[in-house]
C-alpha positions as CSV (number, residue, x, y, z in Angstrom):
1,M,51.9,68.2,-87.5
2,N,50.9,65.4,-85.1
3,I,48.4,62.6,-86.1
4,A,45.5,64.0,-84.0
5,Q,45.8,67.3,-85.9
6,F,46.1,65.5,-89.2
7,R,43.0,63.4,-88.4
8,K,41.0,66.5,-87.6
9,L,41.9,68.2,-90.9
10,L,41.4,65.0,-92.9
11,A,37.8,64.6,-91.6
12,T,36.5,67.8,-93.2
13,A,36.5,69.2,-96.7
14,A,38.0,72.5,-95.5
15,G,40.7,70.6,-93.7
16,R,41.5,68.5,-96.7
17,R,41.8,71.7,-98.7
18,E,44.2,73.1,-96.1
19,L,46.3,69.9,-96.4
20,G,46.2,70.2,-100.2
21,I,44.6,66.7,-100.6
22,E,42.0,66.1,-103.2
23,M,39.8,63.4,-101.7
24,S,36.1,62.8,-101.2
25,S,34.4,62.4,-97.8
26,D,33.9,58.7,-98.5
27,E,37.6,58.2,-99.3
28,A,38.6,60.1,-96.2
29,A,36.2,58.0,-94.1
30,V,37.8,54.8,-95.3
31,I,41.2,56.0,-94.1
32,L,40.0,57.4,-90.8
33,A,38.2,54.2,-90.0
34,D,41.6,52.4,-90.0
35,D,44.3,53.6,-87.6
36,E,47.1,52.0,-89.6
37,L,45.9,53.7,-92.8
38,T,45.7,57.0,-91.0
39,V,49.3,56.6,-89.7
40,D,50.4,55.7,-93.2
41,A,48.7,58.8,-94.7
42,H,50.1,61.1,-92.0
43,D,53.6,59.7,-92.6
44,A,53.3,60.1,-96.4
45,Y,52.0,63.7,-95.9
46,E,55.0,64.5,-93.6
47,R,57.5,62.9,-96.0
48,N,56.3,64.6,-99.1
49,S,55.4,67.9,-97.4
50,S,52.7,68.2,-99.9
51,A,49.5,66.5,-101.0
52,A,49.5,62.8,-101.3
53,T,49.7,61.8,-104.9
54,L,46.5,60.5,-106.6
55,V,47.2,57.9,-109.2
56,E,44.4,57.2,-111.6
57,A,44.2,53.8,-113.4
58,E,41.9,52.3,-115.9
59,N,40.2,49.2,-114.4
60,D,37.3,47.0,-115.4
61,S,36.5,45.5,-112.0
62,S,39.8,45.4,-109.9
63,L,43.4,46.3,-110.2
64,G,43.9,42.8,-111.6
65,A,42.8,44.0,-115.1
66,S,44.4,47.4,-115.1
67,T,46.2,48.8,-118.1
68,S,49.9,49.5,-118.3
69,A,49.3,52.8,-116.6
70,A,49.3,50.9,-113.3
71,P,51.2,47.9,-111.9
72,R,49.3,44.8,-111.1
73,R,50.3,44.7,-107.4
74,W,50.6,47.8,-105.2
75,K,52.9,47.7,-102.3
76,G,52.5,50.6,-99.8
77,W,49.0,51.6,-101.0
78,M,46.9,53.3,-98.5
79,T,43.4,52.9,-99.8
80,A,41.4,52.9,-103.0
81,A,37.9,53.8,-103.9
82,T,35.9,53.1,-107.1
83,V,34.8,56.4,-108.7
84,G,32.4,56.3,-111.7
85,I,32.6,53.3,-114.0
86,G,36.0,51.5,-114.3
87,V,38.1,54.2,-112.6
88,V,40.1,53.6,-109.5
89,L,41.8,56.4,-107.5
90,V,44.7,55.0,-105.6
91,V,46.4,57.1,-102.9
92,A,50.0,56.2,-103.4
93,I,52.3,56.7,-100.4
94,A,55.2,54.4,-101.3
95,A,56.9,52.6,-104.2
96,T,54.9,50.2,-106.3
97,V,56.0,46.7,-107.2
98,S,54.9,45.3,-110.5
99,I,54.8,41.5,-110.7
100,G,54.6,40.3,-114.3
101,S,52.9,42.2,-117.0
102,A,50.3,44.9,-116.3
103,T,47.4,42.8,-117.7
104,S,45.9,39.7,-116.2
105,A,46.5,37.6,-119.3
106,P,48.6,34.5,-118.6
107,Q,52.2,34.5,-119.9
108,S,53.1,32.3,-122.8
109,H,54.8,29.1,-121.9
110,S,56.9,29.2,-125.1
111,A,58.6,32.3,-123.7
112,A,60.6,30.0,-121.4
113,K,63.2,29.2,-123.9
114,T,65.3,31.9,-122.3
115,G,65.6,29.6,-119.3
116,T,63.7,31.7,-116.8
117,H,60.6,31.0,-114.8
118,H,58.3,33.3,-112.9
119,A,56.6,33.0,-109.6
120,E,53.2,34.7,-109.8
121,P,50.9,35.4,-106.9
122,R,47.7,33.3,-107.4
123,K,45.6,36.4,-107.6
124,T,46.2,40.1,-108.1
125,A,45.7,42.4,-105.1
126,A,42.4,44.2,-105.2
127,A,41.5,47.5,-103.7
128,A,41.8,47.8,-99.9
129,A,38.1,48.3,-99.4
130,D,37.2,45.2,-101.5
131,P,35.7,42.6,-99.1
132,C,36.8,39.9,-101.6
133,D,40.4,40.7,-101.0
134,K,40.4,38.3,-98.0
135,Y,40.3,35.3,-100.4
136,S,43.9,34.3,-101.5
137,L,42.7,31.5,-103.8
138,K,41.9,33.0,-107.2
139,Q,38.8,30.8,-107.8
140,A,37.4,31.9,-104.4
141,Y,38.1,35.5,-105.1
142,D,36.4,35.3,-108.5
143,S,33.4,33.5,-106.9
144,C,33.2,36.3,-104.3
145,K,33.2,39.0,-107.0
146,S,30.3,37.2,-108.7
147,G,28.4,37.4,-105.5
148,D,28.5,33.7,-104.4
149,L,30.1,34.1,-101.0
150,T,29.1,30.6,-99.9
151,S,31.1,28.9,-102.7
152,A,34.0,31.4,-102.1
153,D,34.1,30.4,-98.4
154,K,34.1,26.7,-99.2
155,M,36.8,27.0,-101.9
156,Q,39.1,29.0,-99.6
157,S,38.5,26.6,-96.7
158,D,39.4,23.6,-98.9
159,Y,42.5,25.4,-100.1
160,D,43.7,26.5,-96.6
161,N,43.0,23.1,-95.0
162,G,44.5,21.1,-97.8
163,T,41.3,19.1,-98.3
164,G,38.5,19.0,-100.8
165,T,38.2,20.0,-104.5
166,Y,40.4,23.1,-104.2
167,A,43.2,21.6,-102.1
168,P,46.6,22.6,-103.5
169,T,47.8,19.9,-105.9
170,L,51.0,21.5,-107.1
171,P,54.0,19.2,-106.9
172,G,56.3,20.2,-104.0
173,V,58.4,18.5,-101.3
174,G,57.6,14.8,-101.4
175,S,56.5,14.9,-105.0
176,T,58.2,13.0,-107.9
177,L,58.6,14.3,-111.4
178,T,60.3,13.0,-114.5
179,N,61.9,14.7,-117.4
180,S,63.8,13.0,-120.2
181,G,65.2,10.1,-118.3
182,A,65.7,11.9,-114.9
183,T,63.2,11.1,-112.2
184,I,63.5,13.4,-109.1
185,T,61.8,13.2,-105.8
186,V,62.3,16.3,-103.6
187,T,62.7,15.3,-100.0
188,G,63.5,18.7,-98.5
189,A,63.8,22.4,-99.3
190,A,64.9,25.1,-96.8
191,D,67.2,28.0,-96.1
192,A,70.6,27.2,-94.4
193,S,73.4,29.3,-92.9
194,T,76.1,26.7,-93.8
195,V,76.7,23.7,-96.0
196,T,78.8,20.6,-95.0
197,W,81.7,20.7,-97.4
198,N,84.6,18.4,-98.2
199,N,87.6,20.8,-98.1
200,S,90.2,18.1,-98.7
201,Y,91.6,16.5,-101.8
202,F,90.3,13.1,-100.8
203,R,87.2,11.5,-102.2
204,Q,84.2,11.1,-99.9
205,G,84.2,7.7,-98.3
206,S,88.0,7.3,-98.5
207,G,88.3,7.8,-94.8
208,N,90.9,10.6,-95.3
209,E,88.5,13.4,-96.3
210,T,87.7,16.3,-93.9
211,Y,84.6,18.5,-93.7
212,I,83.9,22.1,-92.7
213,D,80.7,24.0,-92.3
214,K,81.1,26.3,-95.2
215,P,79.3,29.7,-94.9
216,P,78.0,31.8,-97.8
217,A,79.4,35.2,-98.7
218,A,78.4,38.2,-96.6
219,G,74.8,39.2,-97.2
220,N,73.9,35.8,-98.7
221,K,72.4,32.6,-97.4
222,F,72.1,29.1,-98.8
223,F,68.9,27.5,-100.0
224,I,69.3,23.7,-100.0
225,V,67.1,21.2,-102.0
226,T,67.6,17.5,-101.1
227,A,66.3,14.8,-103.4
228,T,66.5,11.3,-104.7
229,V,67.4,10.9,-108.3
230,T,66.5,7.8,-110.4
231,N,67.9,7.2,-113.8
232,S,64.8,6.3,-115.8
233,G,66.5,6.6,-119.1
234,T,68.8,4.3,-121.1
235,D,72.2,5.9,-120.6
236,S,74.3,6.5,-117.4
237,M,74.4,10.0,-115.9
238,D,77.1,11.9,-114.0
239,M,75.0,14.2,-111.7
240,T,77.8,16.5,-110.4
241,C,80.2,17.0,-113.3
242,S,78.5,16.3,-116.6
243,L,75.4,18.0,-115.3
244,P,72.8,16.1,-117.4
245,V,70.0,18.0,-115.6
246,E,69.6,21.7,-115.2
247,F,68.2,22.4,-111.8
248,K,67.3,25.9,-110.8
249,A,65.6,27.8,-107.9
250,V,63.0,30.5,-108.4
251,S,62.4,33.4,-106.1
252,A,59.1,35.4,-105.6
253,N,60.8,38.2,-107.5
254,H,61.3,36.2,-110.7
255,Q,65.0,35.5,-110.0
256,N,66.4,32.2,-111.3
257,F,69.4,30.9,-109.4
258,D,71.9,28.2,-110.5
259,P,73.5,25.8,-108.0
260,I,76.9,26.6,-106.6
261,D,80.0,25.1,-108.2
262,D,81.6,21.8,-107.3
263,L,78.5,20.1,-105.9
264,Y,80.6,16.9,-105.6
265,N,82.1,18.5,-102.5
266,V,78.7,18.7,-100.7
267,K,78.6,15.8,-98.2
268,S,76.8,12.7,-99.4
269,N,76.7,13.9,-103.0
270,P,78.0,11.7,-105.8
271,E,81.6,12.1,-106.7
272,C,82.7,13.8,-110.0
273,N,82.5,11.2,-112.8
274,H,80.5,8.8,-110.8
275,L,77.9,7.2,-113.1
276,L,74.3,6.6,-112.1
277,E,73.3,3.7,-114.2
278,P,69.8,3.1,-115.7
279,E,67.2,2.0,-113.1
280,S,69.5,3.1,-110.3
281,S,68.9,5.8,-107.7
282,E,71.1,7.9,-105.5
283,P,70.7,10.9,-103.1
284,M,71.5,14.4,-104.5
285,T,71.7,17.8,-102.9
286,W,71.5,21.1,-104.8
287,V,72.8,24.1,-103.0
288,F,72.0,27.7,-104.1
289,E,73.7,30.8,-102.7
290,V,71.1,33.6,-102.7
291,P,70.7,37.1,-101.2
292,N,69.4,37.1,-97.6
293,D,66.2,38.7,-98.6
294,A,65.5,36.2,-101.5
295,D,62.2,34.3,-100.9
296,I,62.7,31.0,-102.8
297,V,59.2,29.6,-103.6
298,G,60.1,26.8,-106.0
299,A,62.5,25.0,-108.3
300,Y,62.5,23.4,-111.7
301,F,64.6,21.0,-113.7
302,Y,65.0,19.8,-117.3
303,A,67.4,17.7,-119.3
304,T,70.2,19.8,-120.8
305,F,69.3,18.6,-124.3
306,T,65.8,19.9,-124.0
307,T,64.6,23.5,-123.2
308,A,63.2,25.2,-120.1
309,S,59.7,25.2,-121.7
310,Q,59.7,21.5,-121.0
311,A,60.7,21.9,-117.4
312,Q,59.2,20.0,-114.5
313,I,58.3,22.4,-111.6
314,F,58.3,21.9,-107.8
315,T,56.5,24.5,-105.8
316,F,57.5,25.2,-102.1
317,D,55.0,27.9,-101.3
318,K,51.4,27.3,-102.1
319,N,50.7,31.0,-102.5
320,Y,52.7,31.0,-105.7
321,S,52.2,29.4,-109.1
322,I,55.5,29.0,-111.0
323,T,55.1,29.4,-114.8
324,A,57.4,29.8,-117.7
325,G,58.1,33.3,-118.8
326,T,60.7,35.9,-119.9
């Protein structure tokens, strides 16, 4: 069945019965008003060779407060319409992706003792027909839901432009954070296809060392964080072998990555057993090997004699808020 035939059937109650789709006229109108949604619906119908699946979820005002019957974020949804009080019918045409728990309650920071951190979208996706869905800042979204569109527009504008009350203030590239005697200023964070690597047995700076552009394994990429480390404690630190600081990268899918081994072979990194004395600073590069599709949105660090719940967090993507969690 081509799309034109599908549209014609979807537009009438009799046609929808022929397709085997249980849907109101209003719901069908939302889909037919959007060519992309219509194509998605047609593709789903053709894939399944049966009616699109209607998934019912309890909801107080948006999918952000749904029960465990439905994930917090839908990927591949076609549309949604509020029916009655607190019920949302979602036409599901693809797999769903659940980010965090199904409720909107914040995760406990104490859960971070496992050493993992989560990257959560700043607001949960609402129904496709919800006009407030255009606001990515949670405060602006909430203001829109309360009916104050003027404040919502101002909050979102401040956030997008990096000015005003709601400008992002999360520490990121260029920020300095301290944890238990280690003060770190991140100077850069980006994907890389290779890393400059000392492949000789000679120390860096000896004049006899040689370097190669080391690639990651097939299917992977490097994510490189450059920084300046200052010893703000009372004892010396060996940054590449004793590892006084745990430094990890966090992906949008809640993955926590450790740096590659032998960081002392990364060009310009401190040598193994080199001691950074109190009140001294030196450059440091952390290299992470991650899957090609990993979206690294932040990093965190903490002294090895503390716990991840005390971690200091750098955020590289303002659309995510990295919090401790399991």
